[in-house]
TIFI-232556 format. One line per 8 residues: number of its first residue (from 1); their letters; for each residue x, y, z of C-alpha. Coordinates in steps of 0.05 Angstrom, whole numbers. Last residue first. Layout:
<fidos>
NUM	a	X,Y,Z | ...
</fidos>
This chain:
<fidos>
706	xxxxxxxx	-138,94,-587 | -157,167,-586 | -114,230,-582 | -161,289,-580 | -153,289,-504 | -122,358,-492 | -173,394,-535 | -228,355,-501
698	xxxxxxxx	-204,382,-433 | -215,454,-456 | -286,443,-481 | -308,397,-424 | -350,446,-383 | -383,481,-442 | -396,416,-479 | -425,383,-418
690	xxxxxxxx	-476,438,-408 | -496,434,-481 | -508,360,-474 | -550,373,-412 | -592,425,-447 | -602,381,-507 | -629,327,-463 | -596,259,-462
682	xxxxxxxx	-637,195,-464 | -584,140,-461 | -585,130,-386 | -661,124,-389 | -655,58,-428 | -699,62,-490 | -662,18,-538 | -652,-36,-485
674	xxxxxxxx	-727,-46,-482 | -727,-81,-549 | -789,-120,-527 | -815,-100,-458 | -800,-140,-394 | -733,-105,-385 | -769,-38,-387 | -796,-47,-317
666	xxxxxxxx	-727,-62,-288 | -697,-2,-324 | -750,44,-296 | -735,19,-225 | -660,29,-236 | -671,100,-261 | -712,116,-200 | -659,89,-154
658	xxxxxxxx	-602,124,-191 | -640,190,-193 | -658,188,-119 | -586,173,-100 | -563,231,-143 | -612,278,-109 | -594,254,-39 | -519,260,-52
650	xxxxxxxx	-528,329,-81 | -568,351,-21 | -513,325,26 | -464,370,-11 | -405,344,-52 | -349,395,-41 | -297,345,-18 | -311,274,-43
642	xxxxxxxx	-325,228,16 | -400,222,4 | -389,196,-67 | -346,139,-41 | -404,116,3 | -453,125,-54 | -410,77,-94 | -364,76,-154
634	xxxxxxxx	-342,149,-151 | -321,177,-219 | -274,230,-190 | -271,279,-250 | -343,268,-274 | -369,274,-203 | -330,337,-190 | -353,368,-255
626	xxxxxxxx	-425,349,-240 | -419,381,-171 | -394,446,-201 | -448,446,-254 | -501,441,-199 | -541,377,-191 | -617,368,-193 | -618,305,-234
618	xxxxxxxx	-634,291,-307 | -570,258,-326 | -529,289,-382 | -468,321,-349 | -460,263,-300 | -457,211,-355 | -462,145,-317 | -418,92,-351
610	xxxxxxxx	-396,57,-287 | -466,56,-258 | -465,77,-184 | -464,23,-131 | -507,25,-68 | -470,-30,-29 | -419,20,-4 | -475,60,29
602	xxxxxxxx	-501,-3,63 | -430,-19,84 | -422,50,115 | -485,40,156 | -462,-30,177 | -396,-2,201 | -431,51,242 | -473,-3,276
594	xxxxxxxx	-411,-46,289 | -375,10,325 | -412,-2,390 | -398,-76,387 | -325,-63,371 | -317,-16,430 | -349,-66,478 | -307,-124,454
586	xxxxxxxx	-241,-85,452 | -206,-107,516 | -234,-177,513 | -212,-187,441 | -143,-161,459 | -135,-211,517 | -161,-268,473 | -110,-248,420
578	xxxxxxxx	-52,-253,468 | -74,-320,494 | -83,-347,424 | -13,-325,403 | 17,-357,466 | -18,-424,461 | -7,-449,533 | -57,-399,562
570	xxxxxxxx	-117,-431,529 | -97,-500,554 | -93,-476,626 | -162,-442,624 | -206,-504,635 | -181,-522,688 | -123,-482,713 | -168,-430,747
562	xxxxxxxx	-121,-389,791 | -59,-400,749 | -97,-399,683 | -125,-330,700 | -56,-301,711 | -28,-331,647 | -89,-307,608 | -78,-235,627
554	xxxxxxxx	-103,-186,680 | -74,-120,703 | -102,-82,644 | -173,-104,662 | -211,-135,604 | -192,-205,626 | -239,-198,685 | -298,-192,639
546	xxxxxxxx	-276,-254,600 | -269,-292,665 | -342,-278,676 | -368,-231,730 | -428,-243,774 | -476,-185,779 | -470,-133,834 | -416,-85,810
538	xxxxxxxx	-399,-32,861 | -339,-72,885 | -298,-52,825 | -246,-103,807 | -175,-78,820 | -136,-140,793 | -78,-157,839 | -126,-193,886
530	xxxxxxxx	-138,-247,833 | -172,-307,866 | -198,-270,928 | -224,-211,889 | -255,-259,838 | -294,-293,895 | -317,-226,923 | -342,-203,855
522	xxxxxxxx	-381,-266,845 | -358,-320,797 | -370,-337,724 | -334,-384,675 | -381,-388,615 | -353,-324,586 | -282,-351,587 | -302,-416,554
514	xxxxxxxx	-342,-380,499 | -284,-333,486 | -236,-391,480 | -283,-431,434 | -291,-372,387 | -217,-356,389 | -198,-429,377 | -245,-433,317
506	xxxxxxxx	-216,-370,287 | -145,-394,299 | -158,-461,265 | -192,-428,206 | -132,-380,199 | -84,-439,202 | -124,-477,150 | -123,-416,103
498	xxxxxxxx	-48,-407,112 | -33,-479,95 | -82,-481,37 | -47,-421,5 | -81,-354,-5 | -87,-322,-74 | -153,-355,-95 | -186,-287,-97
490	xxxxxxxx	-256,-302,-71 | -248,-363,-25 | -176,-358,-4 | -169,-283,-1 | -237,-276,31 | -217,-325,86 | -150,-291,96 | -179,-220,100
482	xxxxxxxx	-214,-203,165 | -194,-261,209 | -123,-256,183 | -120,-182,198 | -141,-195,270 | -78,-178,309 | -60,-115,269 | -127,-83,287
474	xxxxxxxx	-184,-62,241 | -242,-65,291 | -219,-12,340 | -190,30,284 | -257,39,249 | -250,108,218 | -180,100,190 | -139,161,169
466	xxxxxxxx	-114,170,240 | -79,102,238 | -31,132,187 | -15,113,115 | 30,159,74 | 10,194,9 | 64,232,-29 | 33,301,-43
458	xxxxxxxx	-25,325,-86 | -68,264,-74 | -132,234,-102 | -197,238,-63 | -236,178,-87 | -184,132,-119 | -128,149,-69 | -170,152,-6
450	xxxxxxxx	-207,89,-26 | -142,52,-40 | -111,69,27 | -175,59,67 | -186,-10,36 | -114,-30,50 | -125,-7,122 | -178,-61,125
442	xxxxxxxx	-250,-85,124 | -294,-24,137 | -257,19,87 | -273,-34,34 | -227,-87,5 | -248,-101,-66 | -232,-166,-104 | -258,-156,-174
434	xxxxxxxx	-313,-201,-203 | -289,-259,-246 | -274,-259,-321 | -212,-302,-310 | -167,-249,-341 | -198,-197,-295 | -189,-243,-235 | -114,-246,-248
426	xxxxxxxx	-108,-171,-256 | -150,-165,-193 | -104,-207,-149 | -41,-173,-176 | -70,-103,-167 | -91,-120,-95 | -23,-149,-76 | 15,-91,-109
418	xxxxxxxx	-27,-38,-75 | -8,-67,-7 | 65,-74,-27 | 69,-1,-49 | 37,25,15 | 87,-18,55 | 149,4,16 | 134,77,27
410	xxxxxxxx	106,137,-11 | 41,140,-49 | 24,180,-112 | -6,125,-156 | 61,114,-193 | 89,103,-123 | 57,35,-119 | 5,1,-163
402	xxxxxxxx	-28,12,-231 | -72,-35,-272 | -86,-37,-347 | -141,-86,-366 | -182,-30,-398 | -149,36,-413 | -183,100,-390 | -215,76,-325
394	xxxxxxxx	-151,44,-303 | -155,-18,-259 | -135,-9,-186 | -192,-54,-163 | -223,7,-129 | -226,39,-198 | -170,83,-224 | -168,153,-255
386	xxxxxxxx	-174,182,-185 | -103,157,-177 | -75,219,-213 | -14,190,-246 | 57,201,-221 | 118,231,-254 | 185,235,-219 | 232,279,-179
378	xxxxxxxx	286,245,-138 | 330,278,-86 | 400,259,-63 | 440,242,-1 | 514,230,-11 | 543,160,-9 | 598,134,37 | 599,197,80
370	xxxxxxxx	653,192,135 | 635,211,205 | 687,249,246 | 640,297,282 | 583,247,276 | 571,235,350 | 538,303,360 | 516,333,292
362	xxxxxxxx	559,388,259 | 597,334,221 | 534,315,182 | 521,386,161 | 593,397,138 | 592,331,99 | 527,351,65 | 561,416,45
354	xxxxxxxx	615,378,7 | 563,334,-27 | 522,392,-54 | 456,397,-16 | 402,346,-29 | 382,325,41 | 349,269,80 | 371,280,151
346	xxxxxxxx	317,245,191 | 341,172,190 | 417,169,189 | 428,101,154 | 492,69,179 | 536,26,134 | 590,-21,159 | 546,-81,143
338	xxxxxxxx	554,-151,173 | 490,-151,213 | 455,-103,167 | 436,-31,150 | 443,-4,221 | 400,56,240 | 425,122,268 | 362,161,285
330	xxxxxxxx	368,237,278 | 319,280,316 | 314,354,299 | 337,410,344 | 299,474,334 | 315,545,313 | 272,542,251 | 212,496,242
322	xxxxxxxx	188,502,169 | 254,524,139 | 296,476,181 | 247,419,169 | 246,430,94 | 323,430,91 | 324,366,132 | 280,334,80
314	xxxxxxxx	209,316,98 | 182,248,119 | 110,266,139 | 97,319,86 | 130,281,29 | 150,327,-29 | 110,371,-75 | 144,399,-137
306	xxxxxxxx	152,475,-131 | 227,470,-138 | 272,509,-91 | 287,450,-46 | 310,406,-104 | 352,460,-137 | 399,470,-78 | 458,517,-85
298	xxxxxxxx	417,580,-71 | 394,547,-6 | 466,546,19 | 467,597,75 | 403,569,104 | 430,499,104 | 497,516,136 | 462,557,191
290	xxxxxxxx	412,502,206 | 469,452,214 | 503,499,262 | 438,505,301 | 448,432,320 | 418,366,296 | 400,311,344 | 424,241,365
282	xxxxxxxx	389,175,375 | 421,106,369 | 395,39,344 | 420,-26,373 | 428,-93,337 | 391,-157,354 | 433,-216,378 | 401,-219,447
274	xxxxxxxx	332,-231,418 | 356,-288,374 | 346,-276,300 | 299,-314,253 | 233,-286,278 | 184,-328,318 | 123,-371,307 | 118,-342,237
266	xxxxxxxx	57,-359,195 | 18,-298,219 | 74,-257,191 | 101,-192,221 | 138,-225,279 | 141,-194,349 | 211,-195,379 | 217,-223,450
258	xxxxxxxx	250,-180,475 | 239,-115,437 | 298,-77,408 | 343,-30,447 | 348,45,435 | 414,76,458 | 422,150,469 | 488,177,443
250	xxxxxxxx	551,195,481 | 591,132,465 | 566,123,394 | 626,158,361 | 617,146,287 | 675,130,238 | 668,54,243 | 595,58,220
242	xxxxxxxx	611,92,154 | 553,138,136 | 500,137,82 | 473,205,59 | 398,216,67 | 343,199,16 | 295,243,-22 | 225,249,-50
234	xxxxxxxx	191,288,-105 | 125,291,-140 | 101,310,-210 | 31,302,-239 | 1,265,-298 | -72,264,-318 | -77,205,-366 | -97,224,-437
226	xxxxxxxx	-68,167,-476 | -13,213,-499 | 10,222,-427 | 11,148,-415 | 53,136,-478 | 102,191,-460 | 114,163,-391 | 123,93,-420
218	xxxxxxxx	177,118,-468 | 216,155,-414 | 227,102,-361 | 288,125,-319 | 357,93,-319 | 385,61,-255 | 450,80,-219 | 418,121,-164
210	xxxxxxxx	344,110,-172 | 296,132,-226 | 351,166,-264 | 359,227,-310 | 412,276,-286 | 411,339,-244 | 466,380,-212 | 451,444,-174
202	xxxxxxxx	457,410,-106 | 445,336,-117 | 383,321,-159 | 360,256,-191 | 307,258,-246 | 255,204,-259 | 215,209,-324 | 172,152,-298
194	xxxxxxxx	223,115,-255 | 200,135,-185 | 158,71,-177 | 142,41,-246 | 91,-10,-221 | 49,-19,-284 | 4,-81,-283 | -17,-110,-350
186	xxxxxxxx	-75,-158,-363 | -88,-212,-415 | -18,-203,-442 | 21,-207,-507 | 96,-195,-506 | 128,-159,-565 | 201,-150,-583 | 229,-82,-601
178	xxxxxxxx	293,-87,-559 | 263,-40,-507 | 202,-83,-499 | 133,-72,-528 | 76,-91,-483 | 11,-130,-486 | -64,-129,-499 | -84,-62,-468
170	xxxxxxxx	-156,-40,-477 | -185,22,-510 | -227,84,-494 | -248,59,-426 | -312,44,-389 | -343,-26,-399 | -405,-45,-439 | -364,-65,-500
162	xxxxxxxx	-291,-85,-493 | -245,-32,-520 | -211,-37,-588 | -136,-49,-587 | -73,-28,-551 | -2,-55,-545 | 38,-13,-496 | 106,19,-503
154	xxxxxxxx	178,25,-479 | 185,-32,-430 | 256,-46,-406 | 280,-118,-402 | 306,-171,-354 | 256,-228,-351 | 223,-263,-293 | 173,-320,-303
146	xxxxxxxx	120,-336,-250 | 75,-398,-257 | 104,-428,-193 | 143,-379,-148 | 216,-399,-143 | 248,-336,-173 | 202,-291,-132 | 214,-324,-65
138	xxxxxxxx	289,-331,-75 | 292,-258,-98 | 256,-237,-35 | 303,-278,9 | 367,-249,-21 | 341,-178,-23 | 320,-181,50 | 386,-212,70
130	xxxxxxxx	427,-158,36 | 386,-100,64 | 387,-126,135 | 322,-98,161 | 304,-53,219 | 235,-74,241 | 167,-44,257 | 100,-66,284
122	xxxxxxxx	57,-5,299 | 8,-12,356 | -57,25,341 | -109,-27,359 | -63,-55,413 | -79,5,458 | -32,63,471 | 36,67,508
114	xxxxxxxx	60,11,461 | 58,61,404 | 115,26,367 | 129,-48,367 | 204,-59,356 | 245,-111,318 | 320,-99,305 | 360,-142,257
106	xxxxxxxx	306,-165,209 | 319,-214,152 | 276,-276,161 | 216,-243,193 | 222,-188,140 | 213,-241,86 | 151,-266,123 | 120,-197,121
98	xxxxxxxx	142,-178,51 | 113,-237,14 | 38,-231,9 | -7,-289,31 | -69,-245,35 | -61,-243,111 | 11,-222,99 | -11,-160,60
90	xxxxxxxx	-59,-146,118 | -3,-152,170 | 43,-107,130 | -13,-56,121 | -24,-54,196 | 51,-43,206 | 46,17,160 | -5,50,205
82	xxxxxxxx	49,66,257 | 113,32,233 | 130,-23,185 | 193,-39,146 | 263,-14,153 | 328,-2,115 | 307,67,90 | 313,85,17
74	xxxxxxxx	321,41,-44 | 307,-25,-8 | 322,-71,-66 | 278,-134,-66 | 288,-145,-140 | 351,-106,-158 | 391,-166,-183 | 337,-183,-233
66	xxxxxxxx	355,-118,-268 | 312,-75,-312 | 249,-112,-292 | 193,-150,-327 | 153,-199,-286 | 113,-248,-328 | 53,-286,-301 | 15,-348,-319
58	xxxxxxxx	-46,-336,-275 | -64,-386,-220 | -82,-338,-163 | -13,-350,-133 | 16,-325,-199 | -24,-260,-195 | -4,-251,-122 | 71,-263,-137
50	xxxxxxxx	71,-214,-194 | 35,-160,-154 | 79,-170,-92 | 143,-164,-133 | 116,-105,-173 | 94,-65,-112 | 160,-75,-76 | 202,-61,-137
42	xxxxxxxx	208,-107,-198 | 174,-64,-250 | 125,-80,-306 | 79,-138,-288 | 49,-180,-345 | -12,-223,-330 | -43,-278,-374 | 21,-288,-412
34	xxxxxxxx	34,-294,-487 | 102,-299,-520 | 112,-263,-586 | 174,-290,-621 | 173,-353,-578 | 222,-362,-520 | 178,-410,-484 | 129,-401,-428
26	xxxxxxxx	104,-464,-394 | 115,-440,-323 | 102,-489,-266 | 169,-479,-234 | 204,-416,-258 | 228,-390,-324 | 283,-339,-325 | 283,-314,-397
18	xxxxxxxx	352,-304,-427 | 365,-240,-467 | 353,-244,-541 | 410,-259,-590 | 387,-245,-661 | 345,-186,-642 | 270,-194,-655 | 240,-157,-714
10	xxxxxxxx	182,-110,-700 | 116,-120,-735 | 76,-57,-725 | 2,-61,-712 | -39,-6,-744 | -112,-26,-737 | -112,-12,-663 | -54,31,-641
2	xx	16,11,-620 | 47,63,-575
</fidos>
C-alpha cells in the first residue's frame, strides 16, 4: 500500500500491455494515466459499474485479468428468478446492460411464480454462455469514455482524508501488478470470489478465484491492513455433463414460455423465435447418491470447513446432511444452442472427481453421463458490508466503493445491481454531487443495499420477494416508472432514448387509466357486455371499465371488443394493455400501502450525522446499544430501527438527542465563532472513558493508520 507522505516511484516496464481505448476516451499510455473512475474486476458487478460510470460522463478505466472473461458466467447459465428478476428489471430501468444482453442471448425464457400475482412474478432465462459473453464484451468495448486494460491490481494509492467526511484516508489511484500507477478520482472494487480465493475438490486445494484464474492476494492484504473487517464465505458449482451421453427419454420436460417475456423495457421481443427455444429436463437424486456422499465425507474438505455457504443454493452434500432420506430435484439446463454441455442445477458438489462420477451415474437419465468438468468449491474473503454507506462508498477509505460478492452477496443479479449503484455514485462523487440512493420504498435494489449496509450478512445473501415490505408497489412491470426518471435527472446514467420511452409509457398509463375510469355502466349493462366476467350483483353504484378490469377473467382485449371506442387503441399496444391490467389489479393494495410507505420515507428523511460519536453523545443509551450503533453506523432513523437489538426506547432517545442538537446548532450559527462550540464536540469525561473501555481491543487491531 502506498501511504501519504511516502509515495514510491515505480519504474514502468519497457513493453507495457496494450490499452484498449474506446470511443470518446482521451486516455493515453502516459506513465501515470489519470481517470475519474477506476473499476477493478470485469465480472458482472464490474461490467455494470464501469458502464454506469461512463454513461454518467466519467472517464472510466476497467481493469481485469483477462478481457476475454468479461461477461463470463462462472456458475449457472441463467439469469433472473424469484426476486432476482425484479433486480434485473431495476438494473435495466437505470440503463444497465445485463437485461438487454439477456434478451439477445437467451435460449429458454420462463416467468416463475405465475400461480401468484404479477407483483411476485420472477422473470428468468436460460442463457447461451457464448452469446452472452460476446454481446457483453461488445457493449463494454464500445461504451464511450470507457477504457479496458488487462492488468492485476496489487495495491491502492492513499493520501490524507478530505475534511468533514468520515474516513481515515482517501484513495487516489491503484498500483498494477507490473508496478505502474493509475490515478483515479474514485475506485470501485468488484473482486468477486478472487480475494484470497481457494478452490477445493475433495482433499485438494489450490489458490484460484475461479477455475483457471489466479486469486487477488495483494489487495486482500491491503484491505486487511487498512482495518476492514474481513470474513470468509464459500460457494460451489456442479460438474458439467456431456449432452450426448444423457438419456432424456424418461425425464420430465419443461417447456419455455410462448411468447417469451423480455427483461429489458427497450426490447419489444427477445431474439429467439418461441418455437426455437430449448427444453429443460427434471430428474431427481436417489438414495444411492446419499449413500456415496455419506460414506465419503472424510474425503471432502469443503463440506467439513466452518466457512458459511449459501443457504438457498446449497451443495448436494449439505442437502443430504440437512434433509436425509429424500430425493432432491436436479434440473438439466442447456448451456447454449450449439453447446454439448448440460448444467445439472442442484448437484453442486466438491467430492473427489471419481466419486462425483458415481453420484452422477446414480441419477435417473444420467447412468451413462460423461463429466466434462468436475464440480468444485470456492472459499474467498468478503468485507463486512456494514462498513459501507448506502451509496456503497467505504466509511474507512474515502472514494473507495465496493460492489458484488465482495460485499457478501451471491448471484449475478445481486452483483449487477450493486455494480450499477456503485458506478453511478463513484461518478457523482467525482463530480461533487449528492449520492444516488435507492430506498427500501423505491426498489428491490434499495432493500438489497439497505439489508447489507444495515444488517450485514454472515452467509451469502440472496434476494427474495419475502425480504421486501412493499411488494405490491415494487413490481417488475413498473421499475421504469420508479427509477428511470431519477436515473436520468439525478444520476445522468440513463440515455435520452430510454428516458423518452419511459415518459411516453407513463403518459399513456395515466391517459389509459383516466379513460377506463371515465367509461361507466350499470352492473346489468356490464353483465350483458361481458357475461364471462362474474360481476357481483350486490353492487349498486355504476362500475367503470377500470373496475371491471380488476377481475381475473377480464383483460384489455375483452373490453376493447365490447367497447371498441375508445378502448381499441389501448388494447393495440400490448405492453400498455398488460400494465393497465396490473395497475387495475393492484390499485387498492397500492393505495393502502402508500401510508406505510410515507411513514418509512419520513423516517428515512431523518438523517443521522455521519461523524456522530455514539460513545460520547449525552443520550440515554446503554453501552450495548452504543456498541451496535458504532458498529453499524446507520445513516437514517429508518435504518437505525432495523438493527437487531436496538430498542424502541433507544430510537426515541437518539432521535430526541439529534433533534435537540440540531436546534442548538441552528441557534449557534448566528453567534460569532459558533463552530467552536458545536455540541457534537463537547465530550464528557465519562463518555470518553466508556468509549475507551469498549474500544480497547479493537484499537489494538487498528493501529495501522493511513
